[in-house]
C-alpha positions as CSV (number, residue, x, y, z in Angstrom):
1,M,200.3,195.6,31.6
2,A,198.9,193.2,34.2
3,G,199.9,190.8,32.4
4,D,203.6,190.4,31.5
5,W,206.4,188.6,31.8
6,S,208.1,190.8,34.6
7,D,204.6,190.5,36.7
8,L,204.9,186.4,36.3
9,T,208.8,187.0,37.1
10,K,208.4,189.0,40.3
11,R,205.3,186.1,41.2
12,V,207.3,183.3,41.0
13,A,210.3,185.1,43.2
14,R,207.7,186.1,45.6
15,G,206.1,182.0,45.8
16,I,210.3,181.3,45.8
17,A,210.4,183.6,49.2
18,E,207.7,182.0,51.0
19,V,208.8,178.2,50.2
20,K,212.2,179.1,51.4
21,K,210.9,180.7,54.7
22,T,208.5,177.8,55.3
23,T,211.2,174.9,54.4
24,G,214.0,177.3,56.5
25,S,216.7,175.9,54.3
26,E,217.6,175.8,50.7
27,L,219.1,173.9,48.3
28,V,223.0,174.1,48.2
29,A,223.3,170.9,45.8
30,E,222.0,167.2,44.9
31,S,222.9,164.1,43.5
32,G,222.3,162.5,40.5
33,P,219.5,160.4,40.2
34,V,220.2,157.2,41.6
35,P,217.0,154.2,40.9
36,L,217.3,153.3,44.4
37,A,214.6,150.3,45.2
38,G,213.6,149.3,41.4
39,R,211.9,153.3,41.0
40,I,212.8,155.8,39.0
41,A,216.1,157.8,39.3
42,S,215.7,160.8,41.3
43,P,218.4,162.3,43.6
44,V,219.3,160.3,47.2
45,I,221.2,163.3,48.7
46,Q,220.6,166.8,49.1
47,H,222.7,169.4,50.5
48,R,221.0,171.8,52.1
49,R,221.5,175.1,54.0
50,R,219.3,176.7,57.0
51,K,219.8,180.6,57.1
52,A,218.1,181.1,60.4
53,E,220.3,178.5,62.4
54,G,223.8,178.9,59.5
55,T,223.9,175.7,59.9
56,H,224.2,172.9,56.8
57,R,222.6,169.9,56.4
58,F,222.9,167.2,54.2
59,V,219.5,164.8,54.1
60,L,219.4,161.1,53.0
61,I,216.2,160.9,50.6
62,L,216.0,157.4,50.9
63,P,213.0,155.5,49.1
64,F,209.7,153.7,51.6
65,G,207.0,151.5,51.0
66,E,204.8,154.5,48.7
67,G,206.7,157.8,49.9
68,E,210.4,158.3,51.1
69,V,212.1,159.0,54.2
70,R,214.3,162.2,54.4
71,V,217.1,161.4,57.2
72,E,218.8,165.4,57.5
73,L,222.7,164.7,58.8
74,D,225.5,167.6,59.9
75,P,228.6,167.3,58.3
76,K,230.0,165.4,60.6
77,D,227.8,162.8,60.4
78,Y,228.4,162.7,56.6
79,A,231.7,162.3,56.4
80,A,231.3,159.5,58.9
81,L,229.0,157.7,56.7
82,T,231.0,158.8,53.9
83,R,234.1,156.9,55.3
84,E,232.2,153.7,56.1
85,M,230.8,153.9,52.3
86,V,233.3,153.7,50.9
87,R,235.7,151.4,53.6
88,F,232.6,148.9,52.6
89,W,233.3,149.0,48.6
90,N,237.3,148.5,49.0
91,E,236.8,145.7,51.3
92,Q,234.2,143.9,49.5
93,G,235.9,145.2,46.0
94,E,234.4,143.9,42.6
95,A,231.2,141.9,44.2
96,A,230.1,145.3,45.6
97,S,229.1,146.3,42.4
98,Q,227.0,143.2,41.5
99,P,222.9,142.2,42.5
100,P,222.8,140.8,45.2
101,T,222.7,136.7,44.2
102,P,219.1,134.4,45.7
103,L,221.0,131.7,48.4
104,K,221.3,128.1,47.1
105,E,218.5,126.2,49.0
106,D,220.7,123.1,50.8
107,E,219.9,119.8,49.6
108,A,218.5,116.8,51.8
């Protein structure tokens, strides 16, 4: 039968295969949703695998204007970034979890 579910499933599978070919990588995992810069929460880190090269990449998705910027990092750079973030949180302690406060103007 021309419109049954198996036909739809095959077409969806073919579409997904085409997308994977054009993007060159497949999603392995992504972070939970995080609100950034006053936007609706969305994933900010993706772990992607490039089949053709056999490599893994981490993609940071950062808000920029009305769109977003995607920065690809290899595992070594991602590990260095993670270490730096942990160091920052350890140094700042509880203050790192608080929203920024505006500076008071000097009174003359």
